Structures are given as structure tokens and as C-alpha cells.
C-alpha positions as CSV (number, residue, x, y, z in Angstrom):
1,X,14.8,-5.0,-8.9
2,X,14.7,-7.5,-11.6
3,X,13.0,-10.4,-13.1
4,X,11.9,-13.3,-10.7
5,X,10.9,-16.8,-11.8
6,X,8.2,-19.0,-9.9
7,X,10.8,-20.9,-8.3
8,X,12.2,-17.9,-6.8
9,X,8.7,-17.0,-5.3
10,X,6.8,-20.4,-4.5
11,X,8.4,-21.2,-1.2
12,X,8.2,-17.6,-0.1
13,X,4.6,-17.5,-1.0
14,X,3.7,-20.3,1.0
15,X,5.5,-18.7,4.2
16,X,3.5,-15.3,3.4
17,X,0.3,-16.8,3.5
18,X,0.5,-19.0,6.1
19,X,1.4,-16.0,8.3
20,X,-1.6,-14.2,7.1
21,X,-0.5,-12.1,4.2
22,X,-0.6,-12.4,0.4
23,X,1.3,-12.4,-2.9
24,X,-0.4,-10.8,-5.8
25,X,-0.3,-9.6,-9.4
26,X,0.3,-6.0,-9.6
27,X,-2.0,-6.1,-12.8
28,X,-4.6,-8.1,-11.5
29,X,-4.8,-8.0,-7.6
30,X,-4.9,-11.9,-7.9
31,X,-2.9,-14.3,-5.8
32,X,0.3,-15.6,-7.9
33,X,-0.4,-19.4,-9.3
34,X,2.1,-21.5,-10.6
35,X,2.5,-23.8,-13.9
36,X,-0.5,-22.2,-15.2
37,X,1.5,-20.1,-18.3
38,X,4.0,-21.2,-21.1
39,X,6.6,-18.6,-19.1
40,X,8.1,-19.4,-15.8
41,X,8.8,-15.7,-15.2
42,X,6.6,-13.9,-12.6
43,X,4.5,-10.8,-13.4
44,X,4.9,-7.9,-11.5
45,X,3.8,-8.5,-7.7
46,X,3.2,-6.9,-4.5
47,X,3.6,-8.7,-1.0
48,X,1.6,-7.7,1.9
49,X,0.9,-8.9,5.5
50,X,-2.2,-6.7,6.7
51,X,-5.1,-7.5,4.6
52,X,-7.0,-4.5,5.9
53,X,-5.0,-1.9,3.5
54,X,-5.5,-1.5,0.0
55,X,-2.2,-2.7,-1.2
56,X,-2.9,-2.6,-4.7
57,X,-3.9,1.1,-4.8
58,X,-1.0,2.1,-2.2
59,X,1.8,1.2,-4.6
60,X,2.2,3.0,-8.2
61,X,2.4,0.5,-11.2
62,X,4.2,1.6,-14.3
């Protein structure tokens, strides 16, 4: 795994959300947002499709 930039994930996030999933920050649990920071690099994030599962606590984050 390596760093990703906003342009690497924006289109994929749109598809995931239309399919009922989410792309969330591993640190905050909030959906990724674009063009809101000085850096174009994404934070660590989790992509999931089944909203009934607690994915934020299912994946260890170091």
C-alpha cells in the first residue's frame, strides 16, 4: 500500500457511494472530502459496502 491522492479516489468514491457504500477516513470515520486541505494526499481510509457492519473498528489502524 502506498499514498494516494484525491484524483486517485474521487471517481471510485462516487461509484462506491452510488452502490450504497462509503469511503471514510480511518482516523475520523467521516467520508473523504475533496479540495478542503492544503495537501492533495488522502488520509488513511476504509472503503466498505455493507453499512450494517462497524468497519471502523473491524480494521486495526496503526
